[in-house]
C-alpha positions, 0 to 999 in steps of 0.5 A: 471329397475327390470325385471317383474316375467312372467307367462307361460303356455303351452297347446293344444287346440282341434278344431274337430280332430286337436290339436293346441300348444300354450303358454300364458306368462303374464296376463293382456290385451290379444295380439295374435301373428300370425306366417308366413307360415311354420315357428312356434310361435318361430319367435313371442316369439323371437321379442316379449318377449324382448319387454315385459321384463319389461311390466306388463298387457299384456297377450302374446298368441303364437301359432303354425298354423296347420301343423307347429311347435307342432300342428297337421294337417288334411286333411280338412284344404285345404284352407286359409278359413279354416286356419282363422276360426281355428284361430278365434275358437281358439281365442274364446276358449282361451279368450271368449268375449274379446277384444284383441291386434292383431300381425301377421308376413308375412302369419300371416299378412295376417290371421291377415286382415282376422280377422279384416275383420270379428271381427274388433270390438274386435280387439283393435290395429293391428301390421303387420310385413313383411305382405303378401299382395297378395297370388300369387306371380307372381303379387306381385310387389318385390325389387330386393334382395340385399345382403348388408353384406356378411360374407364369413367366416360364410357361410363356416362354415354352412352347405350347406342347411344353406348357401343356405337359409340364404344367400337367406334371410338376407340382413346383413348375421352376425353372431349374425344375423345367430344366431337368424335366425337359433333359431326363422326361421329355427328352425321351418321350419325344422319341419313343415309338408312340404307335408301339407303346399305344398298341402295347398299353391298349392290349397287354399292361398287365402281366398275366400274373397277379405280380404282387403275389409272392411265394414269400416276403421280399425280406431285403432292405427296400425303399418305395418312394410316393408322391403325396400330389401323383395324379398319375399312379398316386401313392395310396395303392402302394400301401397294398404291397407293403407287407410284402416288404418287411424291410422297406423304408416307405415314404410319401412326399410332399410337394412333388407330383410323379416325378419326386426324383426331380421335385424332392432331389434332396430328399431322394438322394438322402433316402437312396443313400440310407438305403445303400447303407442298409444293402452294404451291411448284407455284404459284411460277414 
């Protein structure tokens, strides 16, 4: 197969006094990608772009949430309600009046469900990757984090900070997984505005509304992926939202913690491709 040439545009969007960094790759059906808390858009480009290398007709929209990546922060962003407002305004500015596909990872999965709650009529398909279901950590039903493969030689070559972070978040601790974790996860964490994020998490991490109380079920193709060893958001709580998505494929992937798109890349790509097939059938008249 011949790789399709992709056009990439790197831009900034102004929302009030806030500058939001975003990138668009490809042309066609928009798919909005929302990353998790403290990382940046690279966690999404890293797992998504390999899937779209051989595909035409998809406009991938990646952006950095406020206080993360290259986006600015502002004192008026005091809670997740305002985060959601910013994301929806960004969507309206970039693809006004267009329907789109939506993918959210971790906290981005929480924001994605907020979009479904507020403007489901414009969302033609949904992917949730290790989604945060409950903002309150103490209320989450979490499995025990278990390391299934440890590479002591690799860990000895890392800085103490890298070894601690990698060791506490990756179930299969291989050199390949560290390379991706460093470039797609740690790279964002290292440049995040930690003070802004700590304050937001402490004061306004939850929406003011119940995000999973929908007026009607989201009856379009969905994909919900969780990690069996995910000690961060877990997988059990995701069962509670499953009935909201009657056309959802729901998978619990063994051999992975919170970063399932890295640790179970092959399965992730296979399920994403199947979701894209289901989505494409909606546009067939």
